[in-house]
C-alpha positions as CSV (number, residue, x, y, z in Angstrom):
1,M,165.2,210.3,71.5
2,A,165.0,207.4,73.9
3,K,161.7,205.5,74.0
4,E,159.5,205.6,77.1
5,L,160.0,202.5,79.3
6,A,157.0,200.2,79.5
7,I,158.7,198.2,82.2
8,D,161.4,199.4,84.7
9,T,162.2,197.1,87.7
10,R,164.7,198.1,90.3
11,G,166.3,195.4,92.6
12,L,163.3,193.2,92.1
13,T,163.6,190.1,94.3
14,K,161.1,187.3,95.3
15,Q,161.9,184.8,98.1
16,F,159.9,181.8,99.0
17,D,161.0,180.6,102.4
18,R,164.7,179.9,101.8
19,H,164.5,179.8,98.0
20,I,165.2,183.0,96.0
21,A,163.1,182.7,92.8
22,V,164.0,186.1,91.4
23,N,167.2,187.8,92.5
24,D,167.8,191.5,92.3
25,I,166.6,192.1,88.8
26,D,166.9,195.4,87.0
27,L,164.9,195.0,83.8
28,Q,164.0,197.8,81.3
29,V,161.8,197.2,78.4
30,A,161.0,200.1,76.0
31,A,157.4,200.7,75.0
32,G,156.4,198.8,71.8
33,E,159.0,196.1,72.2
34,I,158.4,192.3,72.1
35,C,160.6,191.0,74.8
36,G,161.3,187.3,75.0
37,L,162.2,185.7,78.4
38,I,164.2,182.5,78.1
39,G,165.8,180.3,80.6
40,P,165.5,176.7,81.9
41,N,162.7,175.5,84.2
42,G,163.2,177.1,87.6
43,A,165.0,180.1,86.3
44,G,162.3,182.5,87.7
45,K,160.5,183.5,84.5
46,T,157.0,182.8,85.7
47,T,157.6,184.4,89.1
48,L,158.9,187.6,87.3
49,L,155.8,187.7,85.0
50,R,153.5,187.2,88.0
51,M,155.1,190.1,89.8
52,L,154.8,192.3,86.7
53,A,151.2,191.4,86.5
54,S,150.6,192.3,90.2
55,A,149.7,188.6,90.9
56,E,152.7,188.2,93.2
57,E,154.1,190.6,95.8
58,P,157.8,191.3,95.5
59,T,159.9,190.6,98.6
60,T,162.0,193.7,97.8
61,G,162.4,196.0,94.9
62,E,160.2,198.2,92.8
63,I,158.2,197.9,89.6
64,Y,157.3,200.8,87.3
65,I,154.8,200.4,84.4
66,N,154.8,203.2,82.0
67,G,156.5,205.4,84.6
68,C,154.0,204.7,87.4
69,R,154.9,202.5,90.4
70,L,153.0,199.3,90.5
71,L,151.6,198.3,93.9
72,R,149.4,195.3,94.9
73,D,147.0,197.4,97.0
74,R,143.9,199.2,95.6
75,S,145.8,202.4,94.7
76,N,146.7,201.1,91.3
77,R,143.4,200.1,89.7
78,T,143.8,202.3,86.6
79,L,147.3,201.1,86.1
80,K,146.4,197.5,86.5
81,Q,143.7,197.9,83.8
82,H,146.6,198.6,81.4
83,I,148.0,195.1,82.0
84,G,147.0,191.8,80.3
85,F,148.3,188.6,81.8
86,L,148.0,185.1,80.3
87,P,149.3,182.5,82.7
88,D,150.2,179.1,81.4
89,D,147.3,177.4,83.4
90,F,144.4,179.8,83.0
91,P,141.1,177.9,82.8
92,L,138.5,178.1,80.1
93,Y,134.8,177.6,80.7
94,D,133.8,174.7,78.3
95,D,130.1,175.2,78.7
96,L,130.2,178.8,77.4
97,T,130.2,179.9,73.8
98,V,133.2,181.8,72.4
99,W,131.1,185.0,72.3
100,D,129.8,184.6,75.9
101,Y,133.3,184.0,77.2
102,L,134.6,187.2,75.7
103,D,131.5,189.1,76.7
104,Y,131.9,187.9,80.3
105,F,135.5,189.3,80.6
106,A,134.6,192.5,78.7
107,R,131.9,193.1,81.4
108,L,134.5,192.5,84.1
109,Y,136.5,195.3,82.6
110,N,133.4,197.5,82.6
111,L,133.2,197.8,78.8
112,R,129.7,199.2,78.0
113,Q,127.6,198.9,74.9
114,P,128.0,199.6,72.0
115,R,131.8,199.6,72.7
116,R,131.7,196.1,74.2
117,R,130.1,194.6,71.1
118,E,132.5,196.4,68.8
119,R,135.5,195.2,70.9
120,I,134.4,191.6,70.9
121,Y,134.0,191.6,67.1
122,A,137.5,193.2,66.7
123,V,139.1,190.6,69.0
124,L,137.4,187.7,67.3
125,E,138.7,188.9,64.0
126,L,142.2,189.4,65.4
127,V,142.4,185.9,66.9
128,Q,140.8,184.4,63.8
129,L,137.7,183.0,65.6
130,T,134.9,185.0,64.0
131,N,133.3,181.9,62.5
132,K,133.5,180.2,65.9
133,R,131.7,182.9,67.9
134,N,128.6,180.8,68.6
135,S,130.6,177.5,69.2
136,L,131.0,176.0,72.6
137,I,134.5,176.2,73.9
138,S,134.5,172.5,74.5
139,T,134.4,171.9,70.7
140,L,137.5,174.0,70.0
141,S,140.9,172.7,69.1
142,R,143.9,173.4,71.4
143,G,145.2,176.1,69.1
144,M,141.8,177.8,69.0
145,K,141.4,177.7,72.8
146,Q,144.8,179.3,73.1
147,R,143.9,182.0,70.7
148,L,140.7,182.6,72.6
149,S,142.7,182.9,75.9
150,L,144.7,185.5,74.2
151,G,141.6,187.3,73.0
152,R,140.3,187.3,76.6
153,T,143.7,188.8,77.7
154,I,143.5,191.7,75.3
155,I,139.7,192.4,75.4
156,H,140.3,195.6,77.4
157,E,143.2,196.9,75.1
158,P,146.0,196.7,77.6
159,L,149.2,198.6,77.0
160,L,151.3,195.8,78.4
161,L,150.8,192.1,77.5
162,L,152.4,189.4,79.7
163,L,152.4,185.8,78.2
164,D,153.7,182.8,80.1
165,E,154.4,179.8,77.8
166,P,151.5,180.7,75.4
167,V,152.5,178.2,72.6
168,S,153.2,175.2,74.9
169,G,151.8,172.1,73.3
170,L,150.8,173.8,70.0
171,D,151.6,172.3,66.6
172,P,153.7,174.3,64.1
173,I,150.7,175.7,62.3
174,A,149.0,176.9,65.5
175,R,152.3,178.4,66.7
176,S,152.6,180.3,63.4
177,Q,149.1,181.7,63.7
178,F,149.8,182.7,67.3
179,R,153.0,184.5,66.2
180,E,151.1,186.5,63.6
181,I,148.6,187.6,66.2
182,I,151.3,188.8,68.5
183,K,152.9,190.8,65.7
184,A,149.5,192.4,65.0
185,V,149.1,193.2,68.7
186,Q,152.5,194.9,68.8
187,Q,151.5,197.0,65.7
188,A,148.4,198.1,67.6
189,G,150.7,199.7,70.2
190,M,151.0,197.0,72.9
191,T,154.3,196.1,74.6
192,V,154.6,192.3,74.9
193,V,156.7,190.2,77.3
194,I,156.6,186.5,76.4
195,S,158.3,183.5,78.0
196,S,158.7,180.3,75.9
197,H,160.9,177.3,75.5
198,V,160.4,177.4,71.7
199,L,163.4,179.6,71.0
200,S,162.9,179.5,67.2
201,D,159.5,181.2,67.7
202,L,161.1,183.9,70.0
203,A,163.9,184.5,67.5
204,E,161.3,185.2,64.8
205,L,159.1,187.3,67.0
206,C,161.1,189.2,69.5
207,T,162.9,192.5,69.3
208,W,164.5,192.2,72.8
209,V,165.6,189.2,74.8
210,G,166.2,188.6,78.5
211,I,168.0,185.4,79.6
212,M,167.4,184.2,83.1
213,E,169.4,181.7,85.1
214,L,168.8,180.7,88.8
215,G,166.7,183.8,89.4
216,Y,169.3,186.2,87.9
217,L,168.8,188.2,84.7
218,V,172.2,187.3,83.0
219,E,171.5,189.0,79.7
220,S,169.1,191.7,78.6
221,A,169.6,193.3,75.2
222,P,168.1,193.8,71.7
223,L,168.1,190.6,69.8
224,Q,170.3,191.8,67.0
225,E,172.8,193.1,69.6
226,L,172.8,189.7,71.2
227,Y,173.5,188.1,67.9
228,K,176.3,190.5,67.1
229,R,178.0,190.1,70.5
230,L,177.5,186.4,71.3
231,G,176.6,184.7,68.1
232,K,179.4,183.6,65.9
233,Q,179.1,183.7,62.1
234,Q,179.7,180.5,60.3
235,I,180.4,179.6,56.6
236,F,179.5,176.2,55.3
237,M,181.4,174.9,52.3
238,A,181.4,171.7,50.3
239,T,183.5,170.6,47.3
240,L,183.6,167.9,44.6
241,G,187.4,167.7,45.1
242,D,189.7,166.9,48.0
243,L,188.8,168.4,51.3
244,A,192.5,168.8,52.1
245,A,192.9,171.2,49.2
246,L,190.0,173.3,50.5
247,T,191.2,173.4,54.1
248,S,194.7,174.3,52.9
249,E,193.4,177.4,51.1
250,L,191.4,178.4,54.3
251,K,194.7,178.8,56.2
252,N,195.4,182.0,54.1
253,F,192.5,183.9,55.7
254,P,193.0,185.4,59.1
255,W,189.3,186.0,59.8
256,L,188.6,182.3,59.7
257,E,189.1,181.5,63.4
258,S,188.7,177.7,63.1
259,W,187.0,175.1,61.1
260,E,185.8,171.5,61.3
261,I,184.7,168.8,58.9
262,L,181.2,167.6,59.5
263,P,181.5,163.8,59.1
264,E,177.8,163.2,58.1
265,T,177.8,165.6,55.2
266,Q,181.5,166.2,54.5
267,Q,180.9,169.9,54.7
268,V,183.5,172.3,56.1
269,C,182.1,174.5,58.8
270,A,184.3,177.6,59.4
271,H,183.9,180.1,62.3
272,F,184.1,183.5,60.7
273,S,184.7,186.9,62.1
274,G,184.9,189.0,59.0
275,S,182.5,191.2,57.0
276,R,180.3,190.4,54.1
277,E,183.0,191.8,51.8
278,D,185.5,189.4,53.5
279,A,183.2,186.5,52.8
280,A,182.9,187.5,49.1
281,N,186.7,187.8,48.9
282,L,187.0,184.3,50.3
283,L,184.6,182.9,47.8
284,R,186.4,184.6,44.9
285,S,189.8,183.3,46.2
286,L,188.5,179.7,46.4
287,V,187.1,179.9,42.9
288,N,190.4,181.4,41.6
289,A,192.3,178.5,43.3
290,N,190.2,176.1,41.2
291,I,188.4,174.6,44.2
292,P,185.3,172.9,42.8
293,L,182.8,174.3,45.3
294,T,179.3,172.8,45.4
295,E,178.2,174.8,48.4
296,F,179.1,178.1,50.1
297,H,176.8,179.9,52.5
298,C,177.0,182.1,55.5
299,T,174.9,181.7,58.6
300,Q,174.8,183.1,62.2
301,E,174.5,181.0,65.3
302,N,170.8,181.1,66.3
303,L,169.2,182.0,69.7
304,E,169.2,178.4,70.8
305,T,172.9,177.9,70.2
306,I,173.7,181.2,72.1
307,F,171.5,180.2,75.0
308,L,173.0,176.7,75.3
309,K,176.6,178.2,75.2
310,M,175.6,180.6,77.9
311,G,174.2,177.7,80.0
312,H,177.5,175.9,79.7
313,K,179.4,179.0,80.8
314,Q,177.1,179.4,83.8
315,A,177.6,175.7,84.8
316,S,181.4,175.8,84.5
C-alpha cells in the first residue's frame, strides 16, 4: 500500500524579475521520510523550502501538504500549524532564558497549561538542553543555540519539518547530536525536509534525496535507489607482490569494468558491476592464483561522488 504524501508539488515555479529560482518542480515526499535537498548555491533549495513553508508565494504551480492545498491567505491556518520551518538565519533572543524562549513560542501556538509546560519539558529533553533551561541564550554554544532553534521549530508538534542548512558551521560532535535529534523527530511521526552542503550527514540521515540544479529538480528518489542506479561499486586491492601480476588476473573477470592504480597507496581501485557472490569468487580466484593480497574490500560511491558526477554531466 502506497504511503500518504506529506508533500506533493505540481509545476511549482518561482520567478524573481527575470530570474527563475525554482522551475516547474514536481516533488513528492511520502509521510515519514527524511528528504535531503542537495545542490550548489543558487540551485533554488531555500526558495523551494520557503514556498513549502508558506513564507514565499509561488509564481505558478500548486503545493499540497498531507493532501490539502497550501495557500498563503488566511484559509490555511490549521494546515500551517502542521508545518515547522527553521530558516538558516532565524534570530535568537539573547536576553531570554532557554525556558522563556520556548515558552514564548509555545504561547504563539496557543499551547495552554498544563500542556504547554509538559511540551516544553519534552522538547528540552529531546534537544538535550534540560540542564540549560534557566540559562541565558547568550551563554549557549553555537551547537546549543542550533538545538534550541530546532526545539522552537517543533514546540507545536508539526507534521512537516523544513530545515534550511541547520548544521552550517557546527563542529562534528554538534552535527552528530543534531542528526540523532532529527532521527528521533522522524520516529515521533514527523516528515523532515532538510537542505545541507554536508553530504556525509545527509547520507547517514536521509531516506530520500532530491538533487537541484539551476532551479530544476534533476533527481528525486529513495537514497538506496540512487546508490543502485548512479553509484558505482568499487573494490580496493593491495598486494605484497607485483602489481602487474594482480592486474593480469583481473582481466579474467568481465564484471570488472576498469581499474586504476592509486599512486599514493599503490592500491588497485577496480570499478565493479557484479554481485556479492561475484566479489567472493574474485577474492577466491586471486588467492588460488597465489596473489599475496594485503587488502581486499568493496565500497560504493558515496552521495558526494554521485552529486559531483551529476554536476559535471549538467555542465557538459
